[in-house]
ROVODREN-92700 format. One record per atom (N, C-alpha, C): z, x, y. Coordinates in pm, whole numbers, plus 50000, padded with zeros to 5 digits. Layout:
<recs>
ZXY
...
</recs>
This chain:
<recs>
500005008649882
500005000050000
500005009050123
499245005550230
499185013150353
500265008650446
501055017850501
502135014350592
501685016850736
502155008650828
501895010450970
502885020551024
502425032351054
503325043151093
503725042551239
503045034551321
503395033151462
503525046951529
502495055251517
502535068951571
502455068551724
503225077151790
503165078751935
502315091151966
501905092852092
501075104252130
501845117152110
501215126852050
501875139552019
502095147152148
503365149052183
503675156152308
503635171152288
503905175852172
503955190252145
503575192552001
502525200351977
502015202651843
502735214451780
502405217051655
502955228551587
504285226151521
504625213551488
505895210651421
505935217251283
504865215651205
504835221651072
504835236851077
504105242451175
504065256951187
505455262551221
506195255351305
507565259751339
508445260051214
508345249451134
509145248751013
508795260150917
507485262750903
507055273150811
507575286950856
507425289950987
507875302851037
509395304351026
510125293551054
511575294351043
511995296250897
511275289950804
511595291650663
511335305950618
510185311250657
509855324950619
510815335050681
511235332250807
512185341250873
513545340950803
513895329550744
515155328350671
515065333750529
513865337650488
513685343150354
513755332650245
513345320550276
513395309650179
511985306050133
511875302850006
510595298049952
510575282849954
509405277349923
509295262649918
510235257049811
510365264149699
511245259549592
512715259749636
513085270249716
514465270949765
514795259149855
513855255949946
514075244650038
514145231549960
513225229849865
513215217449787
514505215849708
515035226949656
516275226149579
517475222749667
517555228949786
518715226549872
518675212649935
517475207749968
517355194450029
517195183449925
517085187549794
516885177749686
515635169349713
514565176349749
513275170049774
512245175849677
511215168349642
510115174349566
509395185049650
508825194749582
508135205649653
506975200349736
506305189949687
505155184449759
505575178249893
506835173149900
507325167550026
507515178650129
508075190050086
508245201250178
506885206250227
505895207150137
504555211450177
503955201550276
504155188550254
503595178550345
504235179550483
505545182750490
506205184350619
505625196150696
505395207250625
504835219050693
503365217050727
502645208850651
501225206150680
501045194150773
502185187750812
502155175950899
501285164950838
501365163450708
500645152950637
501565140750626
501705133350738
502675122350743
502255110750652
500955108350635
500505097050553
500965098250409
501175110250364
501585112250225
503075109850203
503835109150314
505285108150303
505805093950314
504975084450353
505435070550359
505715065950500
506705057250515
507025050850643
507595061050741
507455058550873
507945068050974
509435070750963
510215060750923
511665062950914
511995073550808
511195074250701
511395084450599
511005098250653
509865098550727
509385111350781
510405117350877
510925109050967
511895113951065
513175118750996
513625111950893
514815116250822
514615129550751
513425131250689
513155143750619
512985155450717
512335152850834
512215163350935
513595167250990
514465157451007
515805160251058
516595168950958
516475165950830
517185173850728
516645188150721
515305189450727
514675202550720
515075211150841
515095204750961
515445212251082
516885217051077
517805208651029
519205212751019
519385224250921
518625224050811
518725234850712
518315248150773
517275248150860
516755260450918
517435263951050
518345255451099
519035258251225
518205254951346
517175246551334
516345242651447
516935230351516
516525228351640
516955216451714
516185204451664
516905194551612
516235182951551
515445175051652
515955173451774
515235165551873
513895171951910
513885185351918
512625192251950
511625190751836
512115191851713
511215190451598
510635176451590
511485166351610
511005152451604
510025149551716
510305154851836
509385152751947
508035159351921
508065171251862
506805178251834
506025171651722
506705164451634
506005158051522
505165146251566
505595139351674
504845127751721
505095115151641
506095115251553
506405103351474
507395094951553
506995082951589
507835074251672
508815066551586
510035064551637
510985056251561
510555041751561
510905034651455
510545020551441
511635011951505
511205002951592
512164993551651
512614983751543
513924980451541
514404970751442
513664957451455
513194952451345
512474939751343
513444928251313
513024916751358
513824904751333
513614900251190
514664899951113
514594896250973
514854881350958
514024875050879
514154860750852
514604859050708
515784853750689
516304851750555
515684839350493
515254840650366
514664829450295
515654822550202
516894827750199
517884821750109
519094816250184
519074816450320
520214811650398
520174796550411
521304790150390
521424775650403
522264772550527
521744764750623
522524761550743
523824754550708
524834756450794
526154750650771
526084735350770
525264729550860
525164714950864
524614709450734
523624716450677
523054711850550
524064712850437
524874723850434
525884725150329
526924714150338
527384710850463
528374700250480
527804686750439
526524684450471
525894671650433
525814670450281
525434681250213
525334680650067
526704678650003
527754685250056
529094683350000
529574669050021
529334663550141
529744649750166
529014639850079
527714642350056
526934633349970
527464633349828
527804645249775
528334645949638
529674638649627
530524639849728
531814632949724
531634617749727
530714612949810
530494598549817
529974593249683
529054600549621
528524596249490
529644595749386
530554605649389
531664605849293
532584593849315
532864590449441
533744579049469
533094566049424
531794564349451
531094552049411
531084550549259
530824561549187
530814560849041
532194557548987
533254563049050
534614559949004
534954545249022
534574539749137
534824525449162
534044516849066
532784520549040
531944512648951
532504512248808
533234522448768
533824522748634
535204516148633
535994518648739
537374513848739
537494498748755
536644492648838
536754478148863
536494469948737
535404472248661
535224464448538
536354466448437
536884478748429
537984481248335
539224473348377
539514472948506
540694465548554
540544450548528
539334445248548
539114431048523
539214427748375
538734436848288
538734434248145
540144434948087
540994443048144
542354444648090
543374436048163
542954427348251
543894418548324
544504408448228
545834406448228
546474397048134
545994382648157
545794375548044
545394361448052
546644352748063
546594342848149
547744334248174
547824322448076
546684317748032
546644305947944
546294310147802
547224317347736
546964321647598
548024316747500
548794306247533
549824300547444
549264288347373
549344288047237
548814276647160
549884265647151
549424253047156
550344241647144
550714239246999
552014235746969
552494233546832
552904218846819
552404212746714
552744198646688
554174197946634
555154190546699
556534190046651
556654181946524
557704184846439
557974177346317
558664164146350
558534154646257
559224141846277
560724143846272
561444137546363
562914139046370
563584130446264
564654135146199
565364126946097
566144115546163
566294104446088
567034092646138
568504094946115
569344087946188
570784089546166
571154085746027
572134092245964
572584089445828
572044099445730
571204108645776
570704119345688
569424115845618
568884103645633
567634099945567
566484102245661
565374105645601
564184108145678
563504095045707
563074092845826
562374080545862
561004080345801
560524091045765
559184091645706
558894105745661
557774107445599
557434120845553
557254130645670
557554142745640
557434153245743
555954156945758
555484157145879
554074160345905
553954175345931
553144181245849
552884195645865
551484198345918
550874188245973
549504189746024
549544197646155
548974209346151
548944218146271
547604217846341
546764207946307
545424207246368
545564203646514
545004210946605
545144207746747
544404194946781
544874188246883
544234176046930
542884179346993
542044168947005
540694171447060
540714177047201
541734173447280
541744177947419
542304192147435
542684198347324
543204212047330
542094222047297
541804230047391
540714239747373
541254252647314
540494258247223
540904271047161
540814282247264
541794290647257
541854301947352
541144314047291
540214319447366
539464331147320
540064343647384
540454352747299
541044365347346
539984376147340
539714382047454
538704392647460
539364406247439
538684414447364
539194428147342
539014436147470
540004443847508
539874451647632
538814462447617
538124464947728
537124475547733
537814488547770
537354499147710
537934512347736
536834521147792
537064527147906
536084536047968
536714549847984
535914559847970
536394573647981
536284578148126
537384584148177
537394589448313
537284604748313
536854610448202
536724625048195
535604629448287
535884637948387
534834642148479
533774650548409
532554648648454
531434656348399
531534670748447
531274679948356
531324694248391
530164697448482
530424704048596
529334707448685
528414717748622
527124716448654
526154726048603
526354739448671
526344750248596
526524763448658
525354766648750
525674772948866
524634776448961
523794787948905
522504787048925
521594797148873
521744810248951
521814821348879
521914834348943
520534838648992
520474845549106
519174850049155
518554860249059
517204860249053
516524869548964
516674883949012
516684886049145
516814899549200
517724898849322
518694908049328
519674908049438
519804922249492
519824923449627
519984936349694
521254935449780
522214944749755
523454945049833
523584958849896
523744959450031
523694971850107
525114976350144
525484988450096
526754994450133
526605004150249
525395006650292
525095015250406
523765011250466
523445016750585
522175013650649
521015018950565
519995010650551
518835014750469
517605007350516
516485014850523
515205008450553
514705001750425
514144989750437
513724982150319
512404975250349
511584974450246
510344966750253
510174959150122
510114945950131
509954937250014
508704928950034
507784929549936
506544921949944
506434912449826
505714901549849
505484891649745
504354896249653
504174889749537
503074893649447
501694892449511
501524883449612
500234881949677
500064891249796
501014900249820
500904909949927
501604906050055
502154894050065
502864889950186
504164897950201
504514901250325
505744908450352
506894898650366
507904900050279
509084891450284
510184897550371
510404910550359
511414917550438
510844931250476
511104935550603
510694949050643
511524952950765
512234963950754
513044968650865
514294975550816
515154979150912
516394986050882
517514975750869
518124975150750
519214965750725
520544973050732
521554967350800
522854974050811
523694971850687
524794979350680
525724977950567
526354963950568
526564958650447
527164945350432
526164934350414
524864937150435
523834926850417
523544924750268
523094912750233
522734909250095
521464900950098
520564903750007
519314896249996
519154891849850
518814878949830
518614873249696
517204867649688
516564869449571
515194864749551
515094857649416
514254847249413
514064839449291
513014846049201
512864840449081
511904845748983
510494844049038
509714854749032
508334854149076
508154855249226
509244857049304
509134857649449
508804871649499
509204882049422
509054895949466
508024902949378
507154910849444
506174918749370
506424933749380
506974938249496
507204952649514
508364954649610
509154965449586
510324968449669
510314983349701
510604986749830
510765000549873
512115001449945
512985010649900
514325012349957
514445026650010
514735028050142
514835041250202
516065048850155
517225044750199
518495050950158
518945044050030
518285047049919
518485039449796
519875041049737
520555052149767
521915053949713
522915044349776
522545038249888
523435028749956
523065014349924
522215012249822
521774998749785
522104996249639
522764985149610
523054981049472
522054970049436
521224972749336
520204963249291
520694956649162
520704943449161
521114935749044
519984926649000
519834925748869
518824916848810
519544907048719
519484894248755
520184883648681
521684886748673
522254892348780
523674895348785
524074908648725
523134916248667
523434929148603
522924940548692
523764950748724
523324961848808
522254970248738
521324975648817
520224983648764
520384998248809
519935007248725
519935021548756
518605024848823
518645029748948
517435032549025
516925046849005
517575054648917
517165068548899
515695069848858
515155061548765
513735063148728
512795060048842
513255053048945
512365048849054
512625056649183
513565066449183
513995073149306
513365086949317
512875090049438
512405103349473
512825106249617
513545117449638
514035121049771
514825109649833
515645102949750
516495091749794
515685079649839
514415078949800
513575067249828
513185061049694
513535048449673
513235041549548
512065031949570
511085032949483
509935023949488
509715018249348
509615004949338
509354998749208
508684985249227
507994980949121
507334967849120
508084958549026
507954945649050
508604935448969
507524926548909
507434926148776
506424917948709
506864903448704
505964894748655
506254880448649
507404877348553
507614885848450
508704883448356
510024890048401
510024896348521
511254902148575
511434916848543
510544923148467
510704937348434
510284946048552
510914958048567
510674967348676
509864979248626
509034984548715
508224996248682
508105004848808
508115018248792
507995027048910
506595026148970
506505029549101
505235029249172
504615043149163
503395043749116
502705056649104
502345061849241
502435075249258
502075081549387
500575079749413
</recs>
């Protein structure tokens, strides 16, 4: 991918030549510089040849020139001015995963109202079904009373058949409803998460080439992306970024060079390093 380097007019040439002469005067080889700065040898050669296009974004170039100048005892401001690489102004970042506070409050209130309505809809029928019935006593036909003297006036009637005007009482079985609350569905974890413990330049692009994030993010920022949303990621100060995939931290060592991590994200979520 081609980066917009935002180059300014070169005020003073010979930045690479200064670095080369200072290195030779210090008795250091390209391998010595690469080892002490923990940079690939090709990066040191590109700095001395002023091949900025090979080094990536301007923020990376300025950081590498600053480290090289400090190693050789040169003035960093003079080296940066002579290089002609302009600093990038912080861009306005638009978060695609932020939910406004008003929307969150509305969703919480809506869920509570639905829960209350469902509780009432279940509790009222249960209360009506279990309400005691007032007219549930059956009438009993009394026996014939004995006459004085101990003799029965007539046979004892044991007929318990109710009269026609007595209606049979129907007892309904109470309804039982369960008030066990439904378990909430677990929230889905983001497919890719970036958490910044220090300032780092970042560029995140979609699979179709659209830029989702680009600029310098401060410490404490977090970015979450869904499945299939990210196609490529570039992290400047990669040691200050914790990358998680489906909640699991990832090791950026296979994708890191000179503290810059570059990797692609396939449709199935797997990561692969970006070829030079």
